[in-house]
Steps between C-alpha positions, in 0.01 A plus 500: 500500500390265220742309283500540125512148359858371515637831629693507832348723765719632782357524852794657679712800399661642814870448424664834400669339199206283407455649152863428414467127548133410448480650153227427241756315287615284792140423597420403144793258503380350830149471353643308202659247739179478701288445191727218384552317827235582763288200399787251524606644834149443636497143370836422661388640835190282475730206431693582817178478699395178332835337572493621859166331554638176359794508741270585789301188410813285515647512148871435477748766395748364250702577189277534192488184283388701196822704499741215569653539152604858576673391820673212326621691195864597560535720192314820580638786710413857592635809325859610556558763773378845400711816550531571869388153608823303463602560863225449756702404806328754723156647436364763739124486547350835598172682436491749218490814714738800468701420814541126439562555128782747569664264748450202269654671202807591707525163679749317277257210453489308172131582460228694673169315524273806487196378683139598430369180662545357850725785618239765415161571655319542165328831556447708188751751636765234557453330164520824302790620715681174424453545126627860515796396715598240240451748218742742669754236604522359149574846362752590768272772638437365848634693797436425866628666816557246773448552872873563554490792256669317213349534155473180295458528128473265204679558174359214297774259610486263794327165544286352225136578573258204513143607571254280689133569415208378704371145452222373275254474788486875571301776330579869469169646610591856404493410130182351356403393151129449433449533877744219577827551695799401287773254588761654730763291321414648162479852640835482678676332210334708229564841655864416575568340161333777301700778661835332559571211262676707234690708755622183674624364169676831428662471844655169397260271685136418432153456649543224756243358739449272801169313469333421835236253622491286184327167559527325163678494166180626340532819705858527378373454144262790555791721608697394195213598271476835680870556429460410132212742452666780700819481298308492175290804596806711577719369218751337734677180382348181630705350783611836638290451813645262758316357798602310809222297656460473875432141599303599806189283468485127554327426166775683310768281658355209300517694170843667502612343172172590337510861625851544360386343171203734457719805562816365339543788252446755777628313804813548707441281803307391807513623859429298814242705690522365852234686700225502240576133431439411864177699491397320182569165665261588784242638258519201265444244775291717733211253505704183506621289794730565793794362303511833311506726808824701513695579817598844631606727215854547633555123483433485126842572354645443155647174627153367589447197270214643294694825435826317440323286239359815338842666468670185374239458228505871413879519456513179297208605280641847432848380412367226276339781299789752538283725717611684811405358840456780754478443874260656747548816704724570796251699699727619780520874563854547638464874569408651834644207698791473738825377347478148640143448374591646164803270472286193576241608243762546226660166586158335467449660159847392386436140599160500331631642174801271494266205547288619207804541277628157599161353409532647150308827509624772266403786727274608777285777649570731787242734651733777622782693327731430794495130406607540138874467552452211746299309239744574219797393714327177593435415134853598399637265764330210323485609136832683478506711184199327347176696483271195490491122525264421214742244357469302822292186454359326806313173481209512741206271554238713673160333516157646560510355848828680571332834425196426717574264786591635843641166603809566708387852589429558866151653484532681832279801560566718801321784672803710408439417135135600528588822678769584242261453210237718667749773588667509159165500320360784711811714462526444128129554432502818708775632272323369188177689570723806546632451146830324577567165330849418627617559858754373751360277776737353757799586277351321201381666178143387453248532216154362423623140502560535874141563591381241246692220665429626852123522460480181292682304770266639766202387290653157444580443866155616605309283255710194581477575873873444511652421836766735629826376646383651828189277503192704402337476159465798268148630538318820410502593867878456523560706186266776615688514830841518328374770264366700795833472680707598196270791422545629853879485466509655156260789563627600844582872492390551138281792388150462364598470134770239560266298721234515227747346255555210734125457540474487122781244496317291755184509290687380189679227696172378650330480160790335318630265773212410729206454263338183371703498179853609414490798261738470207677827579462770764544787255141574406386500863785719616447743212150582621647584840775705338247715319297543817806614692591746227146638489503554876843659496444728203128552566444510126153388386626409154687203646161331542490423128831318529364313803184406310708361213727304732199326646412358158690189609341175606666190647489213252388158618856372545581795725692707249393860450419575138304782337126458537315422180 
């Protein structure tokens, strides 16, 4: 199918309610956003690659001298809390699917982070299903029958909905304009905003967003300009949109003031994204010296100096600007465990959330509805009747070295750590190529950030030939052996289709963790395998067109996967 100049062309239409959500009017709105901002997006992604090469070559990472005046100016602040965003003590993160949406809207959380990003394998079916789920939930039309026979419904009330679109680096290959896949960020945002902004306002809230994977204040400025144009196009007052930015990349940690400043009329806060931040640390310094090699994943906690420095700076920066500081997720899944294990898990969550509240956070994430009350109780125990701590002012002196140096961190790598990363990556990727973006592994709720950190650490340890606590060095032979052993364990007794998913997972892990360079993200590689698995399962020849499009992706020189020219 050939594109008419500037006209969106759809390459996937299988969802039964597709025509209700991907309407000509909605596509025209998305095309308007694409026409205004596609060029700037491409330039900013090129700037990411340029900066990455500089750091690879030894450039220092530091606060920007050219924006020092913004950081030093005490007078500016972000917009006042919008309706529904005054109390953010507990935010439940869950994919935008009918089952999770129904549970989220009945969870009692302050907000539901409706995820279309790391918690979702971004198949066309899943993305459209997520948009339809949100459409129904916002209108109180969602109904879901749980496994115990109970019917969960939404009536328009419940937690404030905050939608998380995909990041700037991803394309939506099922929508092309002039033969070019459009930005997944603009597609996710545009479709959701077009259909739901006015209904959300009528409901007493508004169109609110979490912005992922931002690496600079210029990328935040791009989002702000998207918001301005979107509101103008639909006749919605400027400043109605509110965004919370995830500080989950190392470069963004050095531009928190600037990010808030760029979004100040549309901003409500920052969130400390632990897992993606660790992945970004590895990715940023992948080609640097041994002093940047991280230990076993389980040893990198929020009290590790580099993460402690991040949270101190984030809380202080937010409160200086009257923005909300939101803590990272409690990923424990307390269901399906014996009472003693469950009690220990909840006690761990309580201690973690009380620590966050004591440090000044205004709220936090949980990844399971069963943790909502535990989180709320922990924050109430510190905040009392207050709904936030934005008036709290903390003097901190966090330097660039504090955010980077692993001095004082025991950089111990064990065979257990290697094996855990391999096992978690294989299990998650096997689910991902089956269309699942969030699963429970070893009683922890995991999403794409899990496999990113797991495979990035494997790559880092291999290319630094890191020595294990047990004596041997990490080599390709050792990793191949561990992968063989974990594959044998994981596929024992499985049928042909389940085994094939693990073989696909192994292929993705090998490409993204054991190659000569570290790919920026696993998503593009895994998506090819997802489409292959679906084609084999459904035996539908028309999936080949989707597969052909997905292969229009080439690794950039810095290892990030961007659309081929």
